[in-house]
N, C-alpha and C positions, 0 to 999 in steps of 0.2 A: 528539948527537937533536934534530929540529928545532925551532929558540925559533918558539914562538907567541905575540904580541903580543896582549895580555890590553885588554878593553873597557872594563872598569871602570875608574876613572879616580877613584884617594883626593885632593883633596885638601883638604891644608885648611889654611885662615888660623892665625897664630899664634899658640900655646897651647891650642889647640883638639885632644882625643883625638876616640878613635875604638876603637869594636871592629869586628869588620872577624869574620863567622862564614863559613860552608862546608863540607861535605863530607870527609871524606879525601882527600890528593891531589887532588886538582881544583888546585891548582894556589899555594894560597895561601901559602906560603912562597917558592917563586919571587920572583914579583910582589912580596915585599914586602921584597925584600933586591934584587932588579934595579931597586923606581921606591923606594928608597932605600937606599942604595950607601951612605951615611957615618952609618944611623943607629947606637946603640947595640942592642942583639941579645939581648934571653934567648932559650934558645930549652929550653923546661922538659920537649921531649919527650927531652932527655936527663935520665939519672933521679940520674945526682950532685945534678945542679945544684939539680931538684927538691927531693930528699929536706930538702937542704943550703936554703931559700927555708924549707919544709914548717916545718921547724921553727924557723927566724927571719927572721918575714919584712920583721922590719927593713930585714935585711944589702943590700936594695937600695935602701933612702934610703941606705946610706952608702957603696955603692959607685955611683950614681948622682952624687950630692954631693960626692962628692972626682974626679968625670972634670972638664976642660975647660968653661969656662962658652960655649966656640965647637963644641964639640962639640954641645953639651946645648940648641942653637938646630934642631936639627932632632928629631923623633919618635922618643921610643923606643920599641922592637915588641919586647911580650911573646909568644911563643910559644906555641900549647898552654895558654893560661892560665888554663881552666876546670881544669886539674890543683892549680892555688894555689891556693882560691880566696880566705885568706888575703892574699896582698898585696894585693887591689886598698883595702884600708886603707891599703893604703901612696902605691899611687897614685893616690889620691880626698886624703891628705895633699899630695904634691909637686903637685899640680895646684891646688891649694888657693892651696899657701905658697910655691912654687917660678915658675906660671905653667907646669909644665915641659909639653910635649907628648907625648902616649903614643895606639901602635897596637896596641889591646887584638887577639892574633887566636887561634879557637880553630876546635872543628868543634863543641860545642852549652855552650849556655847552658845547659839545666837540673839540670848541677850547681852551678853558681853559684847555680838560683835557689834550687832545693833546702836549699841550707847558709847558706842568706841572706844570701849573698858581697854588697858592697857593690860596687852596677852604676853607681856613682855618681853617683847620681839625676840622670838624664838631661842633665847633662854634656858627653858622648860622642857623637859622633853611632854611625850605624846601616847599617854595609858592606856590603854582602852578595857572597861570592862565588858563580859555577858553573859548574856543566863549561861545557868550549865551547861556542860556541854557529858557527853559521854562518860570521857577519859574518869570526867570525877566522881560519878555516879557506881562507877565500878561496871557491875553487874545491873540491864536497864531493864527496864518495863516498858515495853517499848507503845503498849496500847496506852498507858496512865502516862507517859513523852505527846505522845501524840496531843491528846484531853489535855490533862490538867498545860501542856508546857511546862518549860524550861525555868520561868522565874522560881526559883527556891521554895517559896514559903506555897506557890500553887502548886509545886510537885508534891511538895509534901501533905498537902492536904486531903480531904475524903469529898469535902465541903466545894471545891475550889469554881464552879461554876455564877455562884454569888463571886467570890474575890477577882474572876476574872474581870463578871461584868464590872463589877466596882472599879476595879486598874483602870477603865477605857473612860469611867463618866469622872475617874478622877484626874487620870490622866489628862480631858478636855478643856478641866474646870483648872486643874493650877498649872499643866502649861503653857495650854494656849491662852485658855479666857483669862487669870489674872492676868500673865505676867502683857496683854493690850498685843501676840503677835498677830492675832488678826480681830479687825470691828464688825466684818457679819457675821454674827455667831452664828446664825440658822444656815444660812451657807457651806460654812466646813465641817457641821456637827452634820448634813445630807453627803457632805464630800465622805467624813467619818466614815458612814455606812457606805457609800459607792466603793471608800482601797475595798471591801469586803467583796463583792464580788468581779472584781478585776485583780487580784491578787495575786501575784502568780502568772498573770495575760499581760501579753501582748499589753501597751497601752494609748489607749484612743481617746485621748487629752479631750477635740472636741464629743463626745458621744458623755464624757462625766462630768463638763460644760455643763451642756445640756441636762441632766436629772440631775444635777446641786442650782441652777439661777443663777449663772458666773457662765465669765468669757474662758478661752482657753488657759491666757497666760494666767491668768489664777486660779484655776485649776493647777497648773506648772508652781506654783508659789506659792498655794498649799502643800506641793508633794517637798517640794522642799523647807517648807516647816518641819512635817513629820524627819525629815532627813538631816535636818538638824539639832530635832529634837532626840534624835537618836533610835526612834519607833521602827526605822526602817531604812531596804538601800537601795539606790538603784542597779538592776543588770543590763548593761548595754552589749546587745547586737554586737559579736565579733565580726572583724569588719580586715582581714586582712591582706585579701584582694578585694576588689572592685567589682562587682558582678551586679548587673540585673536581677540575676537570678536571686539575693540574699538580701535577704530581710537588713537596711544599715541603721533606719531610724528609731522605729515604737524598741524602746527602751520594757521593761520585767517591773515590780514592784517586790520587793519582799517585804512585810513587817517582820521586827527584829527574835518574835517571838510564835510558838509555833502554835500555842496553848491561847495565843493572843490574837491571833489571826481562826485558828476556830472559833472563838466569840463572836467575835466582829460576823464567820461568814455564817456563823448558826450551824454548826461542821462537827458533831459528834461522830466516831467512831468507832465502830462494835466489834468491825473482825480485822484479820488485817489483812485482809483484801478487797479489789473493786476502787471506782475510781478518786475513791473518796481518800479514802488509805496511804494511793496513788501518788495526789495533791500533798495530802499532807509530810508524807515520807518526804516531796520532795524539798517539803522548806526545813525539816532537824538538818539533815542533811545540808540547804544550803544556809544554813545558823554552825549547822560544825563546822563547815568551810572557813564562810570568814572570821569567825573565833579560830579556826589553826590558821590563818596567813596572821592573824595581827599577835598571839599571844608566844607561838614561834619567830617571830619575828624575819618572817620572810614577804608576806606583801605584794601575792601574785596577785592579777587581776581576779576577778573572774565574769564568763563574762557565756553568755546563749550564742546557739549558733541557730538560724532557719534561716530555709530556701521556701520561697513562695508558693510553691509547689506545695507545702507541709512538711515536709522534711525538717529533720530540728534535733539538738542537739542540748538536754539540760543548762551544763554547767560548761566554759571552757576555761582550763587553768592556763596560767602561765601563759599570755601569750600563744598557744595553742600547743602546749608541749605533750595536754593529758584532757580526753574530754570523758566527758563523766554524761551514762544516761538514769534516769531514776528510773524502775519498772517496781509498781507493787502488786506483780504476780508471782507468784511459788515455780513460773516455768515461762522463762523464756525461750520465744523460739524468733525466728530467721524474720516474723513482722517488725517485732522489737529492736532489732539490731537497724531495722533500712536507713536512722538516720547516722546516727555513728557508722556506719558501711559510708553512707554518701560522704560524711564527712574527710573519711580516713583518707578516697580518690583523691578527694581534694587536695589537702595537706599534710597528712600523714605524719597522723597525733607520736610523740613514742610511746603513747597508752591510748588507749582506750576501755573503756570500762560496762557495764550494764549492772548495776548497784538494785541489785534485790529481793526476795524474799526468797530464793532458792537459798536450801540450805549447805551445802557443796558447791568450792570454788569450783569452776572447770576451765577451762580454750576453747571457743569457737572459732577457729581461725585465729585472722590478730583481736579477736576483742575475748575479755575477761571478764566471764561469769561472777559477779562478787554478792556472798552473800551481806544483805546490810550490814552483822554484825564484825566480818572480817577486817569487808571493806573501812568503819572507824574506828578498829583498833590499826591497823597497818595506817592511815591515816596518821594519828595522832607516835608511829612505832616512828613514820615519818619514812618508808615504806612509798609514799605515792606522788612526794614531793619533795 
């Protein structure tokens, strides 16, 4: 299988520990093994190891202290650490008393938080790994990315549909049901289906609650489960100024991977045009923005802007400095720029961009029309933000 060099860079000073979070199957374990080949490695996906350390967390301390000191100069890796929350007290002791460094890797901090596990009181830096981004791939097959998604195995496979369906089933079983994150299994399964048709749209909690047979408060809790298990992110409306004409309360929700979203929505994009293509491209651009913000250690806000009359800008970055509209068209006209024009009149951003399927970059008044490939290249080169 093709080896893909990831952008994530975990560079820890001596004695510094870190958490590495990310959804399942995106390559965290492979990255850690390749980046820290000399590190001690404890894999809690192994059932026997998990049972052993759950019964006696002190085994971690005893086994580590028996190792040669030269080996302990490297970060000690605990993979799927959320499966053994009690072991974090031992990690804390080793960090404090022996100045050892750990990388604690997992797909969800929810179980740790719910169990009031020791999260090391701010002593560990936080990293996040995302699905692949276009900069890691070089030349990108756009339709492949939109349909397969950017989870490494899925992108590289030909028979990706079965893998995507299996991923969704495994997520429900392993992350949610097996770990007891919700008791009402049928309702959550219906909610998971509802995420498909509400994906990337304004969230109406009441409508989703009616479809799932639960109340709106429970639906909000279900969305929080998806966020805590790193399966998606909320995008809040941009609201620098108070105005009755601006939507300021209803957020949007985006799944972490365009392929997983497509599987839930039963979407298949067959050509680089049309509404399905535009929505899938919007999801891909959001994924790239979220990863760029984290990997480049910029941590800028990603919002959207929408008026009650329907004028909208897909992504507002860094508190209004950059406005980005996504269009799946090969020819952008004035109608496609109405939302950006209204936002410019109201907030005067430093940059206003339409990311689209045109072949050549151009300027229209104060709005830059960006071919999607050029936009993503400039994003990772630091020219956008």
